[in-house]
SEPA-342085 format. One record per residue (C-alpha): x negated, y negated, z negated. Coordinates in steps of 0.25 Angstrom, whole numbers, padded with zeros to 4 digits, always signed. Each point is the difference from the previous one (the first is absolute). Layout:
<rs>
XYZ
...
</rs>
This chain:
<rs>
+0000+0000+0000
-0012-0009-0002
-0005+0002+0015
+0002-0014+0007
+0008-0001+0012
-0011-0007+0007
-0010+0011-0003
-0008-0003+0013
-0004-0013-0006
-0008+0007-0011
-0005+0013+0006
-0006+0003+0014
-0002+0013+0008
-0011+0009-0006
-0013+0000+0007
-0010+0009-0006
-0011-0003+0010
-0002-0014-0006
-0003-0006-0014
+0008-0013-0002
+0002-0010-0012
+0012+0004-0007
-0001+0015+0003
+0006+0009-0011
-0008+0013-0003
+0004+0011-0009
-0010+0001-0013
-0001+0015+0000
-0005+0001+0014
-0012-0010-0003
-0004+0006-0013
+0005-0011-0009
+0009+0009-0008
-0011+0011-0002
-0009-0011-0006
+0008-0005-0011
+0005+0006-0013
+0010-0011-0002
+0013-0002+0007
-0002-0007+0014
+0008-0005+0011
+0004+0010+0011
-0002-0010+0011
-0011-0011+0003
+0000-0011+0010
-0012-0005+0008
-0003-0015-0002
-0012-0001+0009
+0001-0009+0012
+0004+0008+0012
-0012-0006+0009
-0009+0007-0011
+0007+0013+0002
-0003+0002+0015
-0006+0014+0002
-0013+0001+0006
-0005+0012+0009
-0006+0007-0012
+0014-0001-0007
-0005-0010-0010
+0007-0014-0002
-0005-0012+0008
-0007-0006-0012
-0007+0009-0009
+0001-0010-0011
+0015-0004-0001
+0003-0013-0006
+0007+0002-0013
+0009-0008-0009
-0002+0000-0015
+0000+0014-0007
+0006+0006-0012
-0009-0001-0013
-0012+0010+0000
+0006+0006-0013
+0013+0004+0007
-0007+0005+0012
-0008+0009-0010
+0013+0005-0006
+0006+0003+0014
-0012+0007+0005
-0006+0006-0012
-0014-0004+0006
-0013-0007-0003
+0002-0015+0001
-0014-0001+0008
+0006+0010+0010
+0012-0008+0002
-0008-0013+0002
-0008+0008+0011
+0013+0004+0007
+0006-0014+0001
-0009-0004+0012
+0007+0007+0011
+0015+0000-0002
+0014+0000+0005
+0008-0007-0011
+0014+0006-0005
+0011-0005-0008
+0009+0009-0008
+0015+0002+0003
+0008+0002-0013
+0014+0004-0002
+0009-0012-0002
+0007+0007-0012
-0014+0003-0007
-0004-0014+0001
+0012-0007-0004
+0007+0010-0010
-0003-0010-0011
+0002-0013+0007
+0013-0007+0000
+0010+0002+0012
-0001-0015+0003
-0015+0002+0004
+0005+0007+0013
+0004-0013+0006
-0014-0006-0003
-0007+0013+0006
+0008-0001+0013
-0003-0015+0001
-0015+0003-0002
+0000-0008-0013
-0008+0011-0007
-0014-0003+0004
-0006+0014-0002
+0011+0008+0006
+0007+0001+0014
+0012+0008+0003
+0000+0012+0010
+0013+0005+0004
+0001+0015+0003
+0000+0006+0014
+0009+0011-0005
-0009+0011+0005
-0014-0001-0006
+0004-0011-0011
+0014+0004-0005
+0001-0010-0011
-0004-0015-0001
-0015-0002-0003
-0009-0012-0004
-0014-0003+0005
-0009-0004-0012
-0011-0010+0004
-0007+0001-0013
-0005+0015+0003
-0009+0004+0011
-0009+0012+0004
-0010+0002+0011
-0003+0011+0011
-0012+0001+0008
+0001-0006+0014
-0014+0005+0004
+0003+0015-0002
+0007+0006+0013
+0006+0011-0009
+0006-0009-0010
+0006-0009+0012
+0006+0012+0006
+0006+0004-0013
+0006-0014-0001
+0006+0001+0014
+0006+0013-0004
+0006-0005-0013
+0008-0011+0007
+0014+0001-0002
+0006-0014+0003
-0005-0013+0006
+0005-0014-0002
+0005-0008+0012
-0004-0014+0004
+0002-0010-0006
+0004+0007-0013
-0014+0006+0000
-0006-0014+0001
+0010-0005-0011
-0005+0011-0009
-0015-0005+0002
+0004-0014-0002
+0007+0003-0013
-0013+0008-0004
-0009-0012+0003
+0010-0010-0007
+0000+0009-0013
-0015-0002-0001
-0002-0014+0006
+0011-0007-0008
-0005-0010-0010
+0009-0004-0012
-0001-0015-0004
+0008-0009-0010
+0009-0007+0010
+0013+0000-0008
+0000-0015-0001
+0002-0002+0015
+0011+0010+0000
+0008-0007-0011
+0013-0006+0003
-0005-0013-0005
-0012+0000+0010
+0010+0003+0011
+0008-0011-0004
-0011-0010+0001
-0004+0005+0014
+0014-0002+0005
+0000-0014-0006
-0013-0003+0007
+0005+0005+0013
+0013-0008-0001
-0008-0013-0004
-0009+0002+0012
+0011-0001+0011
</rs>
Protein backbone atom coordinates (compact mmCIF):
# COMPACT_ATOMS: atom_id res chain seq x y z
CA UNK A 1 0.00 0.00 0.00
CA UNK A 2 3.00 2.32 0.40
CA UNK A 3 4.27 1.82 -3.15
CA UNK A 4 3.75 5.21 -4.89
CA UNK A 5 1.66 5.45 -8.04
CA UNK A 6 4.55 7.16 -9.84
CA UNK A 7 7.05 4.40 -9.02
CA UNK A 8 9.05 5.17 -12.19
CA UNK A 9 9.98 8.53 -10.66
CA UNK A 10 12.06 6.67 -8.07
CA UNK A 11 13.37 3.43 -9.61
CA UNK A 12 14.86 2.67 -13.02
CA UNK A 13 15.23 -0.60 -14.94
CA UNK A 14 18.03 -2.64 -13.38
CA UNK A 15 21.34 -2.66 -15.31
CA UNK A 16 23.83 -5.11 -13.79
CA UNK A 17 26.57 -4.15 -16.26
CA UNK A 18 27.12 -0.70 -14.73
CA UNK A 19 27.67 0.82 -11.31
CA UNK A 20 25.77 4.03 -10.65
CA UNK A 21 25.34 6.44 -7.79
CA UNK A 22 22.14 5.43 -6.07
CA UNK A 23 22.49 1.69 -6.75
CA UNK A 24 21.04 -0.44 -3.96
CA UNK A 25 22.90 -3.66 -3.13
CA UNK A 26 22.09 -6.59 -0.88
CA UNK A 27 24.42 -6.72 2.15
CA UNK A 28 24.85 -10.48 2.37
CA UNK A 29 26.06 -10.69 -1.24
CA UNK A 30 28.93 -8.27 -0.61
CA UNK A 31 29.92 -9.84 2.71
CA UNK A 32 28.81 -7.06 5.05
CA UNK A 33 26.40 -9.31 6.91
CA UNK A 34 29.14 -11.89 7.45
CA UNK A 35 31.58 -9.36 8.94
CA UNK A 36 29.47 -8.04 11.77
CA UNK A 37 28.28 -9.48 15.06
CA UNK A 38 25.63 -6.79 15.53
CA UNK A 39 22.39 -6.20 13.66
CA UNK A 40 23.11 -4.44 10.37
CA UNK A 41 20.98 -3.32 7.42
CA UNK A 42 20.01 -5.77 4.68
CA UNK A 43 20.56 -3.16 1.97
CA UNK A 44 23.16 -0.50 1.22
CA UNK A 45 23.16 2.34 -1.31
CA UNK A 46 26.16 3.53 -3.32
CA UNK A 47 26.88 7.26 -2.83
CA UNK A 48 30.11 7.47 -4.89
CA UNK A 49 29.78 9.68 -8.00
CA UNK A 50 28.73 7.80 -11.12
CA UNK A 51 31.67 9.14 -13.16
CA UNK A 52 34.07 7.62 -10.59
CA UNK A 53 32.33 4.25 -10.94
CA UNK A 54 33.00 3.80 -14.67
CA UNK A 55 34.41 0.31 -15.25
CA UNK A 56 37.84 -0.05 -16.84
CA UNK A 57 38.97 -2.91 -19.09
CA UNK A 58 40.41 -4.80 -16.10
CA UNK A 59 37.07 -4.49 -14.29
CA UNK A 60 38.22 -1.93 -11.74
CA UNK A 61 36.50 1.41 -11.23
CA UNK A 62 37.73 4.43 -13.18
CA UNK A 63 39.38 6.10 -10.21
CA UNK A 64 41.20 3.67 -7.99
CA UNK A 65 41.02 6.23 -5.20
CA UNK A 66 37.34 7.19 -5.08
CA UNK A 67 36.58 10.55 -3.44
CA UNK A 68 34.79 9.96 -0.14
CA UNK A 69 32.45 11.96 2.08
CA UNK A 70 32.98 12.01 5.87
CA UNK A 71 33.06 8.52 7.39
CA UNK A 72 31.59 7.09 10.56
CA UNK A 73 33.86 7.22 13.63
CA UNK A 74 36.65 4.65 13.83
CA UNK A 75 35.33 3.23 17.09
CA UNK A 76 32.05 2.36 15.37
CA UNK A 77 33.87 0.97 12.34
CA UNK A 78 35.83 -1.31 14.64
CA UNK A 79 32.58 -2.47 16.23
CA UNK A 80 31.00 -3.13 12.82
CA UNK A 81 33.91 -5.06 11.38
CA UNK A 82 35.61 -6.40 14.50
CA UNK A 83 38.94 -5.54 12.93
CA UNK A 84 42.13 -3.77 13.84
CA UNK A 85 41.87 0.04 13.42
CA UNK A 86 45.14 0.25 11.48
CA UNK A 87 43.81 -2.32 9.03
CA UNK A 88 40.66 -0.23 8.59
CA UNK A 89 42.73 2.89 7.91
CA UNK A 90 44.75 1.05 5.27
CA UNK A 91 41.53 -0.02 3.50
CA UNK A 92 40.10 3.50 3.34
CA UNK A 93 42.16 4.59 0.31
CA UNK A 94 40.48 2.73 -2.57
CA UNK A 95 36.79 2.68 -1.94
CA UNK A 96 33.23 2.73 -3.18
CA UNK A 97 31.17 4.44 -0.48
CA UNK A 98 27.87 2.91 0.66
CA UNK A 99 25.00 4.23 2.78
CA UNK A 100 22.71 2.00 4.85
CA UNK A 101 19.02 1.61 4.04
CA UNK A 102 16.95 0.98 7.18
CA UNK A 103 13.39 -0.11 7.78
CA UNK A 104 11.18 2.94 8.31
CA UNK A 105 9.54 1.25 11.30
CA UNK A 106 12.91 0.43 12.88
CA UNK A 107 14.12 4.03 12.68
CA UNK A 108 10.89 5.75 13.70
CA UNK A 109 9.32 3.34 16.18
CA UNK A 110 10.04 5.67 19.12
CA UNK A 111 9.43 8.96 17.31
CA UNK A 112 6.13 10.84 17.27
CA UNK A 113 3.87 10.17 14.31
CA UNK A 114 4.01 13.89 13.48
CA UNK A 115 7.67 13.41 12.48
CA UNK A 116 6.54 11.64 9.30
CA UNK A 117 5.60 15.00 7.77
CA UNK A 118 9.07 16.38 8.55
CA UNK A 119 10.72 13.32 7.03
CA UNK A 120 8.76 13.50 3.78
CA UNK A 121 9.48 17.24 3.50
CA UNK A 122 13.24 16.56 3.94
CA UNK A 123 13.32 18.54 7.17
CA UNK A 124 15.27 15.87 9.08
CA UNK A 125 18.86 16.38 7.95
CA UNK A 126 20.28 12.88 8.49
CA UNK A 127 17.41 10.93 6.91
CA UNK A 128 15.81 10.64 3.48
CA UNK A 129 12.65 8.68 2.81
CA UNK A 130 12.87 5.84 0.31
CA UNK A 131 9.53 4.42 -0.87
CA UNK A 132 9.21 0.66 -1.40
CA UNK A 133 9.21 -0.68 -4.94
CA UNK A 134 6.90 -3.50 -3.87
CA UNK A 135 9.22 -6.31 -4.96
CA UNK A 136 12.68 -5.89 -3.39
CA UNK A 137 11.74 -3.31 -0.77
CA UNK A 138 8.34 -4.35 0.53
CA UNK A 139 8.09 -1.70 3.25
CA UNK A 140 8.98 2.01 3.56
CA UNK A 141 12.69 2.62 4.16
CA UNK A 142 14.98 5.47 5.19
CA UNK A 143 18.55 6.25 4.10
CA UNK A 144 20.81 7.18 7.03
CA UNK A 145 23.46 9.73 5.97
CA UNK A 146 25.35 9.41 9.26
CA UNK A 147 26.58 5.87 8.57
CA UNK A 148 28.84 4.81 5.69
CA UNK A 149 30.96 1.82 4.81
CA UNK A 150 33.39 1.23 1.98
CA UNK A 151 34.18 -1.40 -0.66
CA UNK A 152 37.36 -1.69 -2.70
CA UNK A 153 36.97 -0.33 -6.23
CA UNK A 154 40.45 -1.51 -7.24
CA UNK A 155 39.69 -5.22 -6.80
CA UNK A 156 37.96 -6.74 -9.88
CA UNK A 157 36.51 -9.57 -7.79
CA UNK A 158 34.90 -7.14 -5.37
CA UNK A 159 33.56 -4.98 -8.21
CA UNK A 160 31.94 -8.08 -9.78
CA UNK A 161 30.42 -8.94 -6.40
CA UNK A 162 28.91 -5.47 -6.15
CA UNK A 163 27.42 -5.75 -9.64
CA UNK A 164 25.88 -9.12 -8.81
CA UNK A 165 24.54 -7.70 -5.53
CA UNK A 166 22.59 -4.90 -7.26
CA UNK A 167 18.88 -5.25 -6.67
CA UNK A 168 17.58 -1.74 -7.41
CA UNK A 169 18.82 1.49 -8.96
CA UNK A 170 17.45 4.97 -8.54
CA UNK A 171 16.24 6.91 -11.52
CA UNK A 172 17.27 10.44 -12.46
CA UNK A 173 16.63 13.06 -11.04
CA UNK A 174 15.74 11.21 -7.82
CA UNK A 175 19.30 9.84 -7.79
CA UNK A 176 20.75 13.36 -7.96
CA UNK A 177 18.33 14.56 -5.30
CA UNK A 178 19.57 11.85 -2.95
CA UNK A 179 23.19 12.91 -3.56
CA UNK A 180 22.24 16.55 -3.05
CA UNK A 181 20.58 15.75 0.27
CA UNK A 182 23.66 13.77 1.35
CA UNK A 183 25.88 16.77 0.56
CA UNK A 184 23.50 19.19 2.29
CA UNK A 185 23.60 17.12 5.46
CA UNK A 186 27.37 17.56 5.78
CA UNK A 187 27.65 21.05 4.29
CA UNK A 188 24.92 22.74 6.34
CA UNK A 189 26.25 25.27 8.87
CA UNK A 190 24.08 26.37 11.76
CA UNK A 191 24.21 30.05 12.78
CA UNK A 192 22.20 32.18 15.19
CA UNK A 193 19.90 33.92 12.69
CA UNK A 194 16.69 33.99 14.74
CA UNK A 195 16.80 37.77 14.91
CA UNK A 196 16.33 38.20 11.16
CA UNK A 197 13.50 35.66 11.14
CA UNK A 198 11.54 37.38 13.88
CA UNK A 199 8.19 39.07 13.27
CA UNK A 200 9.62 42.34 14.49
CA UNK A 201 12.47 42.29 11.98
CA UNK A 202 10.08 41.40 9.14
CA UNK A 203 7.88 44.29 10.19
CA UNK A 204 10.85 46.68 10.05
CA UNK A 205 11.73 45.46 6.55
CA UNK A 206 8.18 46.01 5.35
CA UNK A 207 8.16 49.51 6.83
CA UNK A 208 11.45 50.27 5.11
CA UNK A 209 10.18 49.02 1.74
CA UNK A 210 6.97 51.02 2.03
CA UNK A 211 8.89 54.19 2.88
CA UNK A 212 11.23 53.69 -0.09
CA UNK A 213 8.48 53.89 -2.73
